[in-house]
C-alpha positions as CSV (number, residue, x, y, z in Angstrom):
1,X,85.3,92.3,90.3
2,X,88.5,90.7,92.2
3,X,90.1,93.9,91.2
4,X,87.9,96.4,92.7
5,X,87.4,94.0,95.7
6,X,90.4,94.4,96.8
7,X,91.0,97.9,96.6
8,X,90.6,100.8,98.8
9,X,86.3,100.8,99.2
10,X,87.0,105.4,100.1
11,X,88.8,105.6,96.8
12,X,87.8,102.9,94.1
13,X,89.6,103.6,91.0
14,X,89.6,105.4,88.2
15,X,88.7,103.9,84.9
16,X,91.4,104.3,83.2
17,X,93.7,103.0,86.2
18,X,90.9,99.5,86.1
19,X,91.5,99.4,81.9
20,X,95.5,99.2,82.4
21,X,96.0,96.9,85.4
22,X,93.6,94.8,83.8
23,X,95.0,94.8,79.9
24,X,91.8,95.5,78.2
25,X,90.6,98.8,76.4
26,X,88.8,101.6,78.1
27,X,86.2,101.5,76.6
28,X,85.3,97.8,77.0
29,X,86.1,97.9,80.6
30,X,83.0,101.4,80.3
31,X,81.2,99.1,78.6
32,X,81.8,96.1,81.9
33,X,81.5,98.7,84.6
34,X,78.0,100.1,83.1
35,X,76.4,96.7,82.6
36,X,77.9,96.0,86.4
37,X,76.0,98.9,87.4
38,X,73.0,98.3,86.0
39,X,73.3,94.6,87.8
40,X,74.1,96.4,91.3
41,X,77.6,94.9,91.0
42,X,79.4,98.5,90.8
43,X,79.4,102.5,91.7
44,X,80.7,105.5,90.7
45,X,81.4,107.7,93.5
46,X,83.6,111.5,93.7
47,X,85.6,112.2,96.3
48,X,86.3,115.7,96.1
49,X,90.3,117.5,96.7
50,X,90.8,121.2,97.5
51,X,92.1,122.6,93.8
52,X,91.5,119.3,92.1
53,X,88.5,118.5,89.8
54,X,86.1,115.5,91.0
55,X,86.5,111.9,89.3
56,X,84.4,109.5,89.2
57,X,86.2,106.6,90.8
58,X,84.4,102.9,90.7
59,X,84.1,100.4,93.8
60,X,82.1,96.9,94.8
61,X,79.0,98.0,96.4
62,X,78.8,97.3,99.9
63,X,76.3,94.8,99.4
64,X,78.4,92.3,97.1
65,X,82.0,93.4,98.6
66,X,79.5,91.8,102.2
67,X,78.6,89.2,100.6
68,X,82.3,88.7,98.2
69,X,83.6,89.0,102.4
70,X,81.3,86.0,103.4
71,X,81.9,82.8,100.8
72,X,85.4,83.7,99.8
73,X,85.8,85.1,103.5
């Protein structure tokens, strides 16, 4: 969650990037992120860029981001 908290909310992070930065296998991170999405902590989105296929990105939900900022500053 902290890795996604520090990412730009508008661009989020790709699954391979998250896995690499945390030193975890992609499959494990995929399962973890899916669970976090189920409990409302993260969300997926796509950014359209001309000439590129949109890829799924991950970010914290607005609600969790606000809560984190209020509690942790």
